[in-house]
N, C-alpha and C positions, 0 to 999 in steps of 0.2 A: 122668738125664735129667729128674727131676724140678728138683732143683736150677738144674739148665742153663739149662729155660725159664723156670724164677721170676729169676732173673740177668737174663737177657732181660730179662722184663718190667719188670723195677725198673732197669734202666737208663738208658731215658728220661726217669725220673720223675727220678732223679737227677742228670743232664744238666739238667730243669728248674729246678732250685734254683735261684731269683732270688737274686741277691745285689747290697745295697745298701753304700751311702755315703753317710756326710754328714762338714760338714765346718763348721769354726764357727772366729772368734775374736775376740780380748777387748782389749784395751790394759791391758795392766796397767803402764804409766809410772808413777812415782811423781807426785802433784798437787803436790806440796812439793818444798823439799830436805829431803834426808835423809842419812840416814851412809849410806856405800857399802859394801859385804863382798868378802871377798876379799884385804888388805893389811892387815897391824898396821901398816903405815908412816903411814897418814892420819891427818890433824890436824884435818880438818874435814868438814861432811858436804858433799851434791854442789853440783855449781854451771849448774845448768844441764841442759837436756838433747842430748843428740849426736844417737840415734838413738831410735827411743821403743820400748819394749817389750810382746811380745803372752806371754797364754798364747792356746794354739790344739788344738782337739781334731780328730781323727781317729775317727769311728765306722764300723764295719763292719759287717754283718749277715751272717751266713751261711743263704738261704733260711729266714730266720725261727726257725731253730734256737739262735740264741745270736748274741750280738751281742762285740764289744771297742771299746774306747776309746781310746785312744792320746793323752796329755796332754802338749803338749811347753811349757815355761815360760823366757823368756831371765830366768834366775834366778840366781842364786850355787848354789841346794840346796833343795829341799823337805824340811824336816823330817817327821817321821810325824805331829806334832802338829797340822801341816796337811793333809797327805794323807788321813790315817784321819778325820776330823771330816768329808769332803768325801765319802771314799766310803762311809761311814757314809749321809748322806743321799744319795745318790744310791741307794743300795740302798732304801731307803724310797720314793725316788719315782719311780724306773724298776726295778726288782728285777734291779738291777745286781751280779750277782757281784764282790768280791774279784779274783778271778782273772783277769776280764776287764775290769781297769780298771788301766793301767801311766800312771804319772806318770815324766816325765823332766826333767831342767833341764841349761839349756847349760853352764850352772857361769861366767857371764859374770862377771869380776872388775869390773867396771864397771857394778853393778847395786846394788837396795839393801840392806840386810842383812834377811833372813830371820829371826825369831826363832824358837827360840832356836839356829838355827843361827851356829856359831862365836863364841858371846857372850864367851867367853875373849879374843876378840881384840880387843876394844871397850871405853873406859869413857866413855861414853854419861851425858849428864846427864839430870836427872827429865825435860825437854822434849824431849830428840831422843830417851828412852826411850816417851814416848809417841806419838811420832812412826811409830817402827818398831814399837810394838805395835799403832796403826792398820790401818798398809799389811797387817800380817798377817792382820788382821778381817777385812780388805778381801777379802783374796787367799783364801780360805777361800769367800767367798761369788762371788766372781767364776770360783772356777775348777768352782764347783756349775753354774754360769751357762753356762759356756762349751759343758762337757760335755752341758747342757738340748739348747742350742741346734744343737749338731752332730746329739744324736740327733731333733731335728724335721728334719734335714736330709735326712734318709735319703732315699735316689734310686736306680735301677737304676743299676749301676755295675760298670765291669771293673775288674780288678786284675792291675799287671804287675810285675817283680823282674829288675834289672840290678844290675848293679857295673861301678865304674870306682876311681880312683887318682888323688891329689895327693900331691904332698911337700913339704911345708910343715913337717908334724910330725919331731918329733927328739925321742930320749931324751936327757931335762933330768937324768937321773944318772950316766949311763955315754957317753961320745963313742964313737958303731959301737952302741950298746946296740940290743937290741929294742926295734921297732916294729912298727905295723900301720897302711897307710897306705891300707886300703880302706877305699870309698865306699860303702856298699849304700844301694840307692834300691828304694821302695816306690812307684808313680806309679797313682794311680788317675785314670780317666776315666770318662764319663757316658756314657750310653744311644749318645748322639751321635757320642762316640769322645773328644771335648775334655777335652781335660786338665782334674781339678778341685783334685788337691791333689799331693802329692809330699813325701814321709816319707824325709830321707833321713841317713844318719849321718856320723861321724869322731871318730875317737881322738885328742885332742889337748887341751890344757887350755887352756880360754877367754882366753885372760893376753896377746894380742897388744900390749892396753895396760895399762901400768906403774899404781905405786901415786903417781904426780904427776900421778893424772888424774882431774878431778874433774867431770865431766860424764856422765849416764846416756849407757851405751849398751851394744848386745848385741855389741860386739866382733865377730870375722872371720864368728861363726853369725848375727847380725843381719844385717851386710851380705851374706853368702851365701843368707838367706832372701829380702832385698831384691834380690838379683841374679836369683833364678830368677824369680822375680814379676817382674822390669821384662822377662826374657826371653819369660816366659809368662803377658801379661797378664789377669787372671783369675781364675789359680790361689791356692792357699793353699800356701805352702811352710813344712816344718815340720822343722827341727831337732834330731835326740837323740845327746847325747853319749855316746860309747862309752866303752872301757876307756881313759882318757886319764888316768889320776892320775899318772903320771911323764913324761909328754908335755907336751912345750912347743911353740911357734910359732919357729920362728928363720929369720931375725934376727926381733928384735920392738922393739916401745917406741913406736909411731909410729901415730898415727891411718893414715898413707899403708900400715902393713903391713895391717891388720886390713883398709883397705879390697881389697889388692890377691888378700890372702889369701881374702876374700871374694869377691872376684870369679872367684878361679883355681877355687875349688871350687864357686859356680854357676852358672859356663859348663860343667863336669863332669858335674855333677847333670843337667841340661838336657838333656845329651849322651847319659848314659846311658837317662834316662828316654824320651828318642826310640826308644830301642832295646831297652829293657827285652823279656821274656819274660812272655807273659799267663800268669798262676798261678789253678788252678782251687783255689778256696776252700775253704777244711776246717776249720775254728775250732776249737780246741781248747787249753783254758787249767788253768795248773797255777797256783799261790800256795800258799808255804809261809814263815814264820818261824822261825829257827831263830834258836840264842844263840852270841856268838862271845866268848869268855872272855880279861879279861886276864891278863897276869902278874902275880903275887903283889904286895900292894903291902901298907904298915905306917900306922898314925895317925902315927906316931914319925918317917914317912918325909915327908910333907905337914906335919909341924908345924914341921920343919928348913926345908923348902922356901917356908913362907911369909912367912920371913923374907927370902930371896932377893931380892936385887938386882933382877932377872930380873921385871918386873911383869908380866908374862904370867903368870911360873911362878908366882908368888905369888900372884895371883890364879884360877889355876886352881887351888893349895894349898888355898885356902880352901874352896872349892868343894865339894873332897873331903874336908875336915873337917867341912863343913857336914852331908855325907851318914854321913861317920861319927858324929857327933851325934846325926842322926836314926836310927840305925841301920839305914842302910840302904848302907852301903858300895857301892862301883860293884865288880862282879867280873865281872858279863857285859854285853853289849848287843845287845839285839834286831837281825836281821838278817834282810831281807825276800830270797829270791829266787821269779823268777817266771819262766813258761816258757811264749808264745804261739805256737802253732802255726798258722801264718797256712793251709797248705794241704803235700800231700807232698813234702818236701821242700826247706820254709823254714819255719824256725822263728825266732821271736825270743826271745833268755835275756837277761832285765833280772836286775841287780845295785843291791842298795843301794851308798850309800859313793861313795870316790873311790877306783874299783878300778885298777889297777895294770896294763896291757897284758898282762902273763903269764898273766893270768886269759883271756883274750880267745884267746891264741895257743895256750894248752892245752884250752882247750873247743873249738876247732874241728881242732884235733887228735884226740883222742875223739871228736868227734862227724862226721869228716871224709865218712859217707856224704847229710849233710843240710845246706842252705847255710845256714849259721848267722848271725845276726846278735846280734852279743856285746855289751851297753852297761852300763855304769856309773850312775853319780847318777841310782838308779830306786826311786823309792818313800819312800826314806828316806837321806838322808845325812848320817850321823851321824859319820863321822871317813873320814881314808884304810883301804883296805885291801890292805895288802900280801902280797905270794906270801912265801913261804918263802923268795923267794934275797932279797926284798929284806928281810925283815924281819932277815935274818942280817946281811946288807949293814951296817945300822946308816943314822942319816941323817936325812931330813926325813919322806918318809913312811912310816917304819918305827915312828920312833919322835917325834922332835920336834915334828911336827905336831898329837900329840895332844893338848901343851899350849892350843894354840890351839882345839881342837873339845871342852876340857872334859872327857878322859876321864883317866880315873888312870894312864895309862900304856899302854905295846905289848903286844900282844896276845902268845899263848902261842906256839909253835912249831905249833900245832894248826888255827890260822888255816886255811890253803889248802885242808887236806883234810876241814874242819869245813864251807868254801863249798860243796866238790865233791860230798860227800855229797848235801846238799842239792840240787844243782844235780841228779845223778843220779836223784834220788827225781822231782822235777818234769818233765825232760825225758821219765821212765821214762810217769810219769800222763799225759801228753800223746800216747805212740805213738813217741816216740823213742830209739833205741838206740846207745849207744855204738858203735864199731866196736872 
């Protein structure tokens, strides 16, 4: 009887917890011609800007008990050497715990190089290297600033969640192979009911524009954000890339394709935002860094590869030989796994690297009792993350892509299970159990 009365007394207090949200954006378009990332075939720096690039931040506070900040960027990927200094600065300035800060990149292949991401792919002059290094340094400052601005914008808000679907993503490895065409949408409204921010995702490589394209652009994801903001004047639209490591737009290759897919995705996001269901916010977060092991390799192997006619392979080999010379051969890579439970039944799982779609499909199956949004390209993009199936099949995502990422070779066959051990740990820490 006493416990029942206590619960009744506490209920109004819990319901009265105030939810607040803040949003901010900062332009991160390169101020000068810069080498572009994503395609090894490019032979020159950028030539103008077709589409501005942005870093955007959404801060959400659960009744004063804790905050979460989600940062989205129109970039190829953020390396740990960028995200960790930003996280350290924000922890010092705002007391923001690492588990409460999520970085995601749209993976546009029409944006600037972000060092040291994919550096084996480029052969830059000293002047070009100075430009990309300066851009990276400015990026650290801008990401810190945009989060601070979002925290400064916190105001009473209401959160709702919904899902839609678009169909331009296709499995690029296997015709008819696995896909995930879900479009999760998180809508944020002010106390007046007016839409303030929309966070949405899709699992598809941001590669509508090819290696022969030399203008800076956000590609389909950039056009989708623009479309949402056109349909909802005053709103800030934010895109997160899901597990699209082995997914491509189809067909692709032209600006018209990018605009078409952006409009289709933006239109669907706008529809879903209008019908999204209210979420009772109850933030819980967990973050950990595990390690993924590479298959065995040797100095002799890289000595041979350093003489290879393939200049990218030879470049990677020279980097590996340098590591051997410094007695630090690369055997493992750090790998971030993060869970943010937004409320009962809704959880955002964020995985590092270029994650193939198998991870999202498996996680959604294992956690069928919750509305699970699975994002790749989060917190650190160090290389592709193949599933065991993809690793055994071979090909680009499981093996040859490692050359461009400057990694020693493919992962061991424990890669998928290693990731899912961490997934289960962080999901358990936020109170979400597998079925």
